[in-house]
mmCIF file of the N, C-alpha and C atoms, coordinates in Angstrom:
data_MODEL
# 
_entry.id   MODEL 
# 
loop_
_atom_site.group_PDB 
_atom_site.id 
_atom_site.type_symbol 
_atom_site.label_atom_id 
_atom_site.label_alt_id 
_atom_site.label_comp_id 
_atom_site.label_asym_id 
_atom_site.label_entity_id 
_atom_site.label_seq_id 
_atom_site.pdbx_PDB_ins_code 
_atom_site.Cartn_x 
_atom_site.Cartn_y 
_atom_site.Cartn_z 
_atom_site.occupancy 
_atom_site.B_iso_or_equiv 
_atom_site.pdbx_formal_charge 
_atom_site.auth_seq_id 
_atom_site.auth_comp_id 
_atom_site.auth_asym_id 
_atom_site.auth_atom_id 
_atom_site.pdbx_PDB_model_num 
ATOM 1   N N  . UNK A 1 1  ? 33.093 -41.057 -7.597  1.00 0.00 ? 1  UNK A N  1 
ATOM 2   C CA . UNK A 1 1  ? 32.123 -40.550 -8.522  1.00 0.00 ? 1  UNK A CA 1 
ATOM 3   C C  . UNK A 1 1  ? 31.565 -41.655 -9.426  1.00 0.00 ? 1  UNK A C  1 
ATOM 4   N N  . UNK A 1 2  ? 32.475 -42.453 -9.965  1.00 0.00 ? 2  UNK A N  1 
ATOM 5   C CA . UNK A 1 2  ? 32.040 -43.573 -10.800 1.00 0.00 ? 2  UNK A CA 1 
ATOM 6   C C  . UNK A 1 2  ? 31.275 -44.592 -9.963  1.00 0.00 ? 2  UNK A C  1 
ATOM 7   N N  . UNK A 1 3  ? 31.757 -44.849 -8.749  1.00 0.00 ? 3  UNK A N  1 
ATOM 8   C CA . UNK A 1 3  ? 31.087 -45.803 -7.863  1.00 0.00 ? 3  UNK A CA 1 
ATOM 9   C C  . UNK A 1 3  ? 29.658 -45.384 -7.576  1.00 0.00 ? 3  UNK A C  1 
ATOM 10  N N  . UNK A 1 4  ? 29.429 -44.087 -7.338  1.00 0.00 ? 4  UNK A N  1 
ATOM 11  C CA . UNK A 1 4  ? 28.073 -43.633 -7.048  1.00 0.00 ? 4  UNK A CA 1 
ATOM 12  C C  . UNK A 1 4  ? 27.155 -43.829 -8.254  1.00 0.00 ? 4  UNK A C  1 
ATOM 13  N N  . UNK A 1 5  ? 27.695 -43.664 -9.477  1.00 0.00 ? 5  UNK A N  1 
ATOM 14  C CA . UNK A 1 5  ? 26.879 -43.898 -10.676 1.00 0.00 ? 5  UNK A CA 1 
ATOM 15  C C  . UNK A 1 5  ? 26.525 -45.372 -10.796 1.00 0.00 ? 5  UNK A C  1 
ATOM 16  N N  . UNK A 1 6  ? 27.464 -46.248 -10.471 1.00 0.00 ? 6  UNK A N  1 
ATOM 17  C CA . UNK A 1 6  ? 27.204 -47.681 -10.539 1.00 0.00 ? 6  UNK A CA 1 
ATOM 18  C C  . UNK A 1 6  ? 26.161 -48.064 -9.503  1.00 0.00 ? 6  UNK A C  1 
ATOM 19  N N  . UNK A 1 7  ? 26.312 -47.565 -8.285  1.00 0.00 ? 7  UNK A N  1 
ATOM 20  C CA . UNK A 1 7  ? 25.389 -47.910 -7.221  1.00 0.00 ? 7  UNK A CA 1 
ATOM 21  C C  . UNK A 1 7  ? 23.995 -47.345 -7.453  1.00 0.00 ? 7  UNK A C  1 
ATOM 22  N N  . UNK A 1 8  ? 23.900 -46.246 -8.203  1.00 0.00 ? 8  UNK A N  1 
ATOM 23  C CA . UNK A 1 8  ? 22.597 -45.672 -8.510  1.00 0.00 ? 8  UNK A CA 1 
ATOM 24  C C  . UNK A 1 8  ? 21.756 -46.601 -9.369  1.00 0.00 ? 8  UNK A C  1 
ATOM 25  N N  . UNK A 1 9  ? 22.393 -47.487 -10.110 1.00 0.00 ? 9  UNK A N  1 
ATOM 26  C CA . UNK A 1 9  ? 21.650 -48.391 -10.974 1.00 0.00 ? 9  UNK A CA 1 
ATOM 27  C C  . UNK A 1 9  ? 21.126 -49.627 -10.231 1.00 0.00 ? 9  UNK A C  1 
ATOM 28  N N  . UNK A 1 10 ? 21.511 -49.779 -8.980  1.00 0.00 ? 10 UNK A N  1 
ATOM 29  C CA . UNK A 1 10 ? 21.061 -50.902 -8.162  1.00 0.00 ? 10 UNK A CA 1 
ATOM 30  C C  . UNK A 1 10 ? 20.060 -50.436 -7.113  1.00 0.00 ? 10 UNK A C  1 
ATOM 31  N N  . UNK A 1 11 ? 19.224 -51.355 -6.681  1.00 0.00 ? 11 UNK A N  1 
ATOM 32  C CA . UNK A 1 11 ? 18.282 -51.045 -5.594  1.00 0.00 ? 11 UNK A CA 1 
ATOM 33  C C  . UNK A 1 11 ? 19.069 -50.884 -4.298  1.00 0.00 ? 11 UNK A C  1 
ATOM 34  N N  . UNK A 1 12 ? 18.415 -50.379 -3.289  1.00 0.00 ? 12 UNK A N  1 
ATOM 35  C CA . UNK A 1 12 ? 19.050 -50.207 -1.987  1.00 0.00 ? 12 UNK A CA 1 
ATOM 36  C C  . UNK A 1 12 ? 19.539 -51.547 -1.443  1.00 0.00 ? 12 UNK A C  1 
ATOM 37  N N  . UNK A 1 13 ? 18.706 -52.556 -1.607  1.00 0.00 ? 13 UNK A N  1 
ATOM 38  C CA . UNK A 1 13 ? 19.068 -53.893 -1.129  1.00 0.00 ? 13 UNK A CA 1 
ATOM 39  C C  . UNK A 1 13 ? 20.292 -54.415 -1.877  1.00 0.00 ? 13 UNK A C  1 
ATOM 40  N N  . UNK A 1 14 ? 20.319 -54.271 -3.188  1.00 0.00 ? 14 UNK A N  1 
ATOM 41  C CA . UNK A 1 14 ? 21.459 -54.741 -3.975  1.00 0.00 ? 14 UNK A CA 1 
ATOM 42  C C  . UNK A 1 14 ? 22.730 -53.990 -3.612  1.00 0.00 ? 14 UNK A C  1 
ATOM 43  N N  . UNK A 1 15 ? 22.600 -52.703 -3.327  1.00 0.00 ? 15 UNK A N  1 
ATOM 44  C CA . UNK A 1 15 ? 23.780 -51.904 -2.929  1.00 0.00 ? 15 UNK A CA 1 
ATOM 45  C C  . UNK A 1 15 ? 24.309 -52.397 -1.585  1.00 0.00 ? 15 UNK A C  1 
ATOM 46  N N  . UNK A 1 16 ? 23.423 -52.801 -0.690  1.00 0.00 ? 16 UNK A N  1 
ATOM 47  C CA . UNK A 1 16 ? 23.859 -53.318 0.613   1.00 0.00 ? 16 UNK A CA 1 
ATOM 48  C C  . UNK A 1 16 ? 24.598 -54.641 0.444   1.00 0.00 ? 16 UNK A C  1 
ATOM 49  N N  . UNK A 1 17 ? 24.116 -55.492 -0.446  1.00 0.00 ? 17 UNK A N  1 
ATOM 50  C CA . UNK A 1 17 ? 24.797 -56.762 -0.704  1.00 0.00 ? 17 UNK A CA 1 
ATOM 51  C C  . UNK A 1 17 ? 26.168 -56.498 -1.341  1.00 0.00 ? 17 UNK A C  1 
ATOM 52  N N  . UNK A 1 18 ? 26.212 -55.556 -2.265  1.00 0.00 ? 18 UNK A N  1 
ATOM 53  C CA . UNK A 1 18 ? 27.509 -55.222 -2.889  1.00 0.00 ? 18 UNK A CA 1 
ATOM 54  C C  . UNK A 1 18 ? 28.485 -54.722 -1.841  1.00 0.00 ? 18 UNK A C  1 
ATOM 55  N N  . UNK A 1 19 ? 28.007 -53.908 -0.952  1.00 0.00 ? 19 UNK A N  1 
ATOM 56  C CA . UNK A 1 19 ? 28.875 -53.386 0.102   1.00 0.00 ? 19 UNK A CA 1 
ATOM 57  C C  . UNK A 1 19 ? 29.401 -54.520 0.992   1.00 0.00 ? 19 UNK A C  1 
ATOM 58  N N  . UNK A 1 20 ? 28.519 -55.458 1.307   1.00 0.00 ? 20 UNK A N  1 
ATOM 59  C CA . UNK A 1 20 ? 28.909 -56.584 2.161   1.00 0.00 ? 20 UNK A CA 1 
ATOM 60  C C  . UNK A 1 20 ? 29.865 -57.539 1.457   1.00 0.00 ? 20 UNK A C  1 
ATOM 61  N N  . UNK A 1 21 ? 29.864 -57.538 0.133   1.00 0.00 ? 21 UNK A N  1 
ATOM 62  C CA . UNK A 1 21 ? 30.732 -58.445 -0.634  1.00 0.00 ? 21 UNK A CA 1 
ATOM 63  C C  . UNK A 1 21 ? 31.773 -57.651 -1.424  1.00 0.00 ? 21 UNK A C  1 
ATOM 64  N N  . UNK A 1 22 ? 32.277 -56.612 -0.820  1.00 0.00 ? 22 UNK A N  1 
ATOM 65  C CA . UNK A 1 22 ? 33.237 -55.747 -1.514  1.00 0.00 ? 22 UNK A CA 1 
ATOM 66  C C  . UNK A 1 22 ? 34.612 -56.393 -1.577  1.00 0.00 ? 22 UNK A C  1 
ATOM 67  N N  . UNK A 1 23 ? 35.529 -55.740 -2.251  1.00 0.00 ? 23 UNK A N  1 
ATOM 68  C CA . UNK A 1 23 ? 36.924 -56.213 -2.363  1.00 0.00 ? 23 UNK A CA 1 
ATOM 69  C C  . UNK A 1 23 ? 37.759 -55.841 -1.155  1.00 0.00 ? 23 UNK A C  1 
ATOM 70  N N  . UNK A 1 24 ? 37.162 -55.240 -0.158  1.00 0.00 ? 24 UNK A N  1 
ATOM 71  C CA . UNK A 1 24 ? 37.929 -54.829 1.018   1.00 0.00 ? 24 UNK A CA 1 
ATOM 72  C C  . UNK A 1 24 ? 38.592 -56.055 1.676   1.00 0.00 ? 24 UNK A C  1 
ATOM 73  N N  . UNK A 1 25 ? 39.790 -55.874 2.212   1.00 0.00 ? 25 UNK A N  1 
ATOM 74  C CA . UNK A 1 25 ? 40.488 -57.009 2.828   1.00 0.00 ? 25 UNK A CA 1 
ATOM 75  C C  . UNK A 1 25 ? 39.901 -57.421 4.180   1.00 0.00 ? 25 UNK A C  1 
ATOM 76  N N  . UNK A 1 26 ? 38.878 -56.735 4.639   1.00 0.00 ? 26 UNK A N  1 
ATOM 77  C CA . UNK A 1 26 ? 38.256 -57.093 5.903   1.00 0.00 ? 26 UNK A CA 1 
ATOM 78  C C  . UNK A 1 26 ? 36.802 -57.488 5.622   1.00 0.00 ? 26 UNK A C  1 
ATOM 79  N N  . UNK A 1 27 ? 36.254 -58.253 6.539   1.00 0.00 ? 27 UNK A N  1 
ATOM 80  C CA . UNK A 1 27 ? 34.884 -58.715 6.330   1.00 0.00 ? 27 UNK A CA 1 
ATOM 81  C C  . UNK A 1 27 ? 33.891 -57.601 6.669   1.00 0.00 ? 27 UNK A C  1 
ATOM 82  N N  . UNK A 1 28 ? 32.650 -57.723 6.214   1.00 0.00 ? 28 UNK A N  1 
ATOM 83  C CA . UNK A 1 28 ? 31.663 -56.693 6.492   1.00 0.00 ? 28 UNK A CA 1 
ATOM 84  C C  . UNK A 1 28 ? 31.367 -56.644 7.993   1.00 0.00 ? 28 UNK A C  1 
ATOM 85  N N  . UNK A 1 29 ? 30.885 -55.501 8.445   1.00 0.00 ? 29 UNK A N  1 
ATOM 86  C CA . UNK A 1 29 ? 30.592 -55.368 9.869   1.00 0.00 ? 29 UNK A CA 1 
ATOM 87  C C  . UNK A 1 29 ? 29.407 -56.238 10.246  1.00 0.00 ? 29 UNK A C  1 
ATOM 88  N N  . UNK A 1 30 ? 29.357 -56.585 11.503  1.00 0.00 ? 30 UNK A N  1 
ATOM 89  C CA . UNK A 1 30 ? 28.224 -57.355 12.004  1.00 0.00 ? 30 UNK A CA 1 
ATOM 90  C C  . UNK A 1 30 ? 26.923 -56.586 11.835  1.00 0.00 ? 30 UNK A C  1 
ATOM 91  N N  . UNK A 1 31 ? 27.005 -55.261 12.000  1.00 0.00 ? 31 UNK A N  1 
ATOM 92  C CA . UNK A 1 31 ? 25.811 -54.427 11.850  1.00 0.00 ? 31 UNK A CA 1 
ATOM 93  C C  . UNK A 1 31 ? 25.269 -54.489 10.422  1.00 0.00 ? 31 UNK A C  1 
ATOM 94  N N  . UNK A 1 32 ? 26.167 -54.457 9.430   1.00 0.00 ? 32 UNK A N  1 
ATOM 95  C CA . UNK A 1 32 ? 25.750 -54.510 8.036   1.00 0.00 ? 32 UNK A CA 1 
ATOM 96  C C  . UNK A 1 32 ? 25.121 -55.874 7.730   1.00 0.00 ? 32 UNK A C  1 
ATOM 97  N N  . UNK A 1 33 ? 25.730 -56.935 8.210   1.00 0.00 ? 33 UNK A N  1 
ATOM 98  C CA . UNK A 1 33 ? 25.181 -58.267 7.977   1.00 0.00 ? 33 UNK A CA 1 
ATOM 99  C C  . UNK A 1 33 ? 23.843 -58.450 8.691   1.00 0.00 ? 33 UNK A C  1 
ATOM 100 N N  . UNK A 1 34 ? 23.740 -57.907 9.900   1.00 0.00 ? 34 UNK A N  1 
ATOM 101 C CA . UNK A 1 34 ? 22.486 -57.985 10.647  1.00 0.00 ? 34 UNK A CA 1 
ATOM 102 C C  . UNK A 1 34 ? 21.378 -57.220 9.944   1.00 0.00 ? 34 UNK A C  1 
ATOM 103 N N  . UNK A 1 35 ? 21.715 -56.091 9.348   1.00 0.00 ? 35 UNK A N  1 
ATOM 104 C CA . UNK A 1 35 ? 20.720 -55.306 8.611   1.00 0.00 ? 35 UNK A CA 1 
ATOM 105 C C  . UNK A 1 35 ? 20.198 -56.091 7.405   1.00 0.00 ? 35 UNK A C  1 
ATOM 106 N N  . UNK A 1 36 ? 21.079 -56.763 6.684   1.00 0.00 ? 36 UNK A N  1 
ATOM 107 C CA . UNK A 1 36 ? 20.660 -57.591 5.552   1.00 0.00 ? 36 UNK A CA 1 
ATOM 108 C C  . UNK A 1 36 ? 19.761 -58.727 6.034   1.00 0.00 ? 36 UNK A C  1 
ATOM 109 N N  . UNK A 1 37 ? 20.128 -59.346 7.142   1.00 0.00 ? 37 UNK A N  1 
ATOM 110 C CA . UNK A 1 37 ? 19.331 -60.432 7.683   1.00 0.00 ? 37 UNK A CA 1 
ATOM 111 C C  . UNK A 1 37 ? 17.934 -59.952 8.072   1.00 0.00 ? 37 UNK A C  1 
ATOM 112 N N  . UNK A 1 38 ? 17.862 -58.818 8.749   1.00 0.00 ? 38 UNK A N  1 
ATOM 113 C CA . UNK A 1 38 ? 16.555 -58.289 9.155   1.00 0.00 ? 38 UNK A CA 1 
ATOM 114 C C  . UNK A 1 38 ? 15.701 -57.930 7.947   1.00 0.00 ? 38 UNK A C  1 
ATOM 115 N N  . UNK A 1 39 ? 16.297 -57.329 6.942   1.00 0.00 ? 39 UNK A N  1 
ATOM 116 C CA . UNK A 1 39 ? 15.542 -56.984 5.739   1.00 0.00 ? 39 UNK A CA 1 
ATOM 117 C C  . UNK A 1 39 ? 15.051 -58.239 5.024   1.00 0.00 ? 39 UNK A C  1 
ATOM 118 N N  . UNK A 1 40 ? 15.895 -59.251 5.014   1.00 0.00 ? 40 UNK A N  1 
ATOM 119 C CA . UNK A 1 40 ? 15.513 -60.517 4.381   1.00 0.00 ? 40 UNK A CA 1 
ATOM 120 C C  . UNK A 1 40 ? 14.322 -61.144 5.109   1.00 0.00 ? 40 UNK A C  1 
ATOM 121 N N  . UNK A 1 41 ? 14.329 -61.092 6.424   1.00 0.00 ? 41 UNK A N  1 
ATOM 122 C CA . UNK A 1 41 ? 13.273 -61.716 7.207   1.00 0.00 ? 41 UNK A CA 1 
ATOM 123 C C  . UNK A 1 41 ? 11.980 -60.906 7.146   1.00 0.00 ? 41 UNK A C  1 
ATOM 124 N N  . UNK A 1 42 ? 12.078 -59.595 7.234   1.00 0.00 ? 42 UNK A N  1 
ATOM 125 C CA . UNK A 1 42 ? 10.878 -58.764 7.303   1.00 0.00 ? 42 UNK A CA 1 
ATOM 126 C C  . UNK A 1 42 ? 10.291 -58.442 5.937   1.00 0.00 ? 42 UNK A C  1 
ATOM 127 N N  . UNK A 1 43 ? 11.092 -58.504 4.905   1.00 0.00 ? 43 UNK A N  1 
ATOM 128 C CA . UNK A 1 43 ? 10.611 -58.201 3.540   1.00 0.00 ? 43 UNK A CA 1 
ATOM 129 C C  . UNK A 1 43 ? 10.927 -59.399 2.643   1.00 0.00 ? 43 UNK A C  1 
ATOM 130 N N  . UNK A 1 44 ? 9.998  -60.314 2.592   1.00 0.00 ? 44 UNK A N  1 
ATOM 131 C CA . UNK A 1 44 ? 10.228 -61.564 1.863   1.00 0.00 ? 44 UNK A CA 1 
ATOM 132 C C  . UNK A 1 44 ? 10.570 -61.343 0.387   1.00 0.00 ? 44 UNK A C  1 
ATOM 133 N N  . UNK A 1 45 ? 10.060 -60.275 -0.204  1.00 0.00 ? 45 UNK A N  1 
ATOM 134 C CA . UNK A 1 45 ? 10.363 -60.003 -1.615  1.00 0.00 ? 45 UNK A CA 1 
ATOM 135 C C  . UNK A 1 45 ? 11.835 -59.652 -1.835  1.00 0.00 ? 45 UNK A C  1 
ATOM 136 N N  . UNK A 1 46 ? 12.544 -59.294 -0.791  1.00 0.00 ? 46 UNK A N  1 
ATOM 137 C CA . UNK A 1 46 ? 13.948 -58.929 -0.901  1.00 0.00 ? 46 UNK A CA 1 
ATOM 138 C C  . UNK A 1 46 ? 14.838 -60.145 -1.127  1.00 0.00 ? 46 UNK A C  1 
ATOM 139 N N  . UNK A 1 47 ? 14.325 -61.332 -0.798  1.00 0.00 ? 47 UNK A N  1 
ATOM 140 C CA . UNK A 1 47 ? 15.123 -62.545 -0.951  1.00 0.00 ? 47 UNK A CA 1 
ATOM 141 C C  . UNK A 1 47 ? 15.651 -62.683 -2.367  1.00 0.00 ? 47 UNK A C  1 
ATOM 142 N N  . UNK A 1 48 ? 14.802 -62.449 -3.352  1.00 0.00 ? 48 UNK A N  1 
ATOM 143 C CA . UNK A 1 48 ? 15.210 -62.599 -4.757  1.00 0.00 ? 48 UNK A CA 1 
ATOM 144 C C  . UNK A 1 48 ? 16.305 -61.594 -5.096  1.00 0.00 ? 48 UNK A C  1 
ATOM 145 N N  . UNK A 1 49 ? 16.138 -60.348 -4.661  1.00 0.00 ? 49 UNK A N  1 
ATOM 146 C CA . UNK A 1 49 ? 17.171 -59.340 -4.932  1.00 0.00 ? 49 UNK A CA 1 
ATOM 147 C C  . UNK A 1 49 ? 18.501 -59.723 -4.304  1.00 0.00 ? 49 UNK A C  1 
ATOM 148 N N  . UNK A 1 50 ? 18.452 -60.188 -3.072  1.00 0.00 ? 50 UNK A N  1 
ATOM 149 C CA . UNK A 1 50 ? 19.674 -60.581 -2.362  1.00 0.00 ? 50 UNK A CA 1 
ATOM 150 C C  . UNK A 1 50 ? 20.355 -61.731 -3.080  1.00 0.00 ? 50 UNK A C  1 
ATOM 151 N N  . UNK A 1 51 ? 19.586 -62.768 -3.411  1.00 0.00 ? 51 UNK A N  1 
ATOM 152 C CA . UNK A 1 51 ? 20.171 -63.941 -4.028  1.00 0.00 ? 51 UNK A CA 1 
ATOM 153 C C  . UNK A 1 51 ? 20.695 -63.655 -5.436  1.00 0.00 ? 51 UNK A C  1 
ATOM 154 N N  . UNK A 1 52 ? 20.009 -62.815 -6.189  1.00 0.00 ? 52 UNK A N  1 
ATOM 155 C CA . UNK A 1 52 ? 20.505 -62.453 -7.529  1.00 0.00 ? 52 UNK A CA 1 
ATOM 156 C C  . UNK A 1 52 ? 21.845 -61.745 -7.434  1.00 0.00 ? 52 UNK A C  1 
ATOM 157 N N  . UNK A 1 53 ? 21.963 -60.834 -6.478  1.00 0.00 ? 53 UNK A N  1 
ATOM 158 C CA . UNK A 1 53 ? 23.220 -60.101 -6.334  1.00 0.00 ? 53 UNK A CA 1 
ATOM 159 C C  . UNK A 1 53 ? 24.328 -61.015 -5.806  1.00 0.00 ? 53 UNK A C  1 
ATOM 160 N N  . UNK A 1 54 ? 24.021 -61.904 -4.880  1.00 0.00 ? 54 UNK A N  1 
ATOM 161 C CA . UNK A 1 54 ? 25.024 -62.840 -4.383  1.00 0.00 ? 54 UNK A CA 1 
ATOM 162 C C  . UNK A 1 54 ? 25.497 -63.746 -5.515  1.00 0.00 ? 54 UNK A C  1 
ATOM 163 N N  . UNK A 1 55 ? 24.569 -64.222 -6.341  1.00 0.00 ? 55 UNK A N  1 
ATOM 164 C CA . UNK A 1 55 ? 24.934 -65.059 -7.488  1.00 0.00 ? 55 UNK A CA 1 
ATOM 165 C C  . UNK A 1 55 ? 25.862 -64.291 -8.428  1.00 0.00 ? 55 UNK A C  1 
ATOM 166 N N  . UNK A 1 56 ? 25.527 -63.061 -8.698  1.00 0.00 ? 56 UNK A N  1 
ATOM 167 C CA . UNK A 1 56 ? 26.349 -62.220 -9.574  1.00 0.00 ? 56 UNK A CA 1 
ATOM 168 C C  . UNK A 1 56 ? 27.751 -62.040 -8.986  1.00 0.00 ? 56 UNK A C  1 
ATOM 169 N N  . UNK A 1 57 ? 27.803 -61.775 -7.682  1.00 0.00 ? 57 UNK A N  1 
ATOM 170 C CA . UNK A 1 57 ? 29.097 -61.542 -7.031  1.00 0.00 ? 57 UNK A CA 1 
ATOM 171 C C  . UNK A 1 57 ? 29.939 -62.819 -6.986  1.00 0.00 ? 57 UNK A C  1 
ATOM 172 N N  . UNK A 1 58 ? 29.312 -63.964 -6.750  1.00 0.00 ? 58 UNK A N  1 
ATOM 173 C CA . UNK A 1 58 ? 30.054 -65.220 -6.697  1.00 0.00 ? 58 UNK A CA 1 
ATOM 174 C C  . UNK A 1 58 ? 30.613 -65.619 -8.058  1.00 0.00 ? 58 UNK A C  1 
ATOM 175 N N  . UNK A 1 59 ? 30.014 -65.129 -9.109  1.00 0.00 ? 59 UNK A N  1 
ATOM 176 C CA . UNK A 1 59 ? 30.480 -65.462 -10.461 1.00 0.00 ? 59 UNK A CA 1 
ATOM 177 C C  . UNK A 1 59 ? 31.436 -64.430 -11.040 1.00 0.00 ? 59 UNK A C  1 
ATOM 178 N N  . UNK A 1 60 ? 31.877 -63.475 -10.229 1.00 0.00 ? 60 UNK A N  1 
ATOM 179 C CA . UNK A 1 60 ? 32.899 -62.524 -10.676 1.00 0.00 ? 60 UNK A CA 1 
ATOM 180 C C  . UNK A 1 60 ? 34.250 -63.233 -10.742 1.00 0.00 ? 60 UNK A C  1 
ATOM 181 N N  . UNK A 1 61 ? 35.100 -62.776 -11.619 1.00 0.00 ? 61 UNK A N  1 
ATOM 182 C CA . UNK A 1 61 ? 36.411 -63.404 -11.808 1.00 0.00 ? 61 UNK A CA 1 
ATOM 183 C C  . UNK A 1 61 ? 37.516 -62.353 -11.721 1.00 0.00 ? 61 UNK A C  1 
ATOM 184 N N  . UNK A 1 62 ? 38.740 -62.837 -11.779 1.00 0.00 ? 62 UNK A N  1 
ATOM 185 C CA . UNK A 1 62 ? 39.906 -61.958 -11.833 1.00 0.00 ? 62 UNK A CA 1 
ATOM 186 C C  . UNK A 1 62 ? 40.095 -61.160 -10.557 1.00 0.00 ? 62 UNK A C  1 
ATOM 187 N N  . UNK A 1 63 ? 40.201 -59.842 -10.727 1.00 0.00 ? 63 UNK A N  1 
ATOM 188 C CA . UNK A 1 63 ? 40.540 -58.988 -9.590  1.00 0.00 ? 63 UNK A CA 1 
ATOM 189 C C  . UNK A 1 63 ? 39.420 -58.948 -8.537  1.00 0.00 ? 63 UNK A C  1 
ATOM 190 N N  . UNK A 1 64 ? 38.250 -59.465 -8.872  1.00 0.00 ? 64 UNK A N  1 
ATOM 191 C CA . UNK A 1 64 ? 37.126 -59.428 -7.934  1.00 0.00 ? 64 UNK A CA 1 
ATOM 192 C C  . UNK A 1 64 ? 36.976 -60.725 -7.129  1.00 0.00 ? 64 UNK A C  1 
ATOM 193 N N  . UNK A 1 65 ? 38.046 -61.461 -6.968  1.00 0.00 ? 65 UNK A N  1 
ATOM 194 C CA . UNK A 1 65 ? 37.973 -62.746 -6.264  1.00 0.00 ? 65 UNK A CA 1 
ATOM 195 C C  . UNK A 1 65 ? 37.544 -62.587 -4.820  1.00 0.00 ? 65 UNK A C  1 
ATOM 196 N N  . UNK A 1 66 ? 37.771 -61.427 -4.227  1.00 0.00 ? 66 UNK A N  1 
ATOM 197 C CA . UNK A 1 66 ? 37.408 -61.240 -2.811  1.00 0.00 ? 66 UNK A CA 1 
ATOM 198 C C  . UNK A 1 66 ? 35.898 -61.230 -2.585  1.00 0.00 ? 66 UNK A C  1 
ATOM 199 N N  . UNK A 1 67 ? 35.134 -61.022 -3.638  1.00 0.00 ? 67 UNK A N  1 
ATOM 200 C CA . UNK A 1 67 ? 33.680 -61.019 -3.483  1.00 0.00 ? 67 UNK A CA 1 
ATOM 201 C C  . UNK A 1 67 ? 33.201 -62.342 -2.878  1.00 0.00 ? 67 UNK A C  1 
ATOM 202 N N  . UNK A 1 68 ? 33.892 -63.409 -3.216  1.00 0.00 ? 68 UNK A N  1 
ATOM 203 C CA . UNK A 1 68 ? 33.522 -64.713 -2.702  1.00 0.00 ? 68 UNK A CA 1 
ATOM 204 C C  . UNK A 1 68 ? 33.823 -64.780 -1.223  1.00 0.00 ? 68 UNK A C  1 
# 
């Protein structure tokens, strides 16, 4: 419930990046990564959204170390 409220504040693209950089002990699926790649290539304006979210995730600390 809390997660859905947090994800509602992000764009669809940002939510996809968050999902791909989650704390899960396994890596994101190839399909999820391929979807991000296709969106990045076909929608050039998405590049900024993707990079902003990746920057945010890379700068997380503590329990969120898996984001990296």
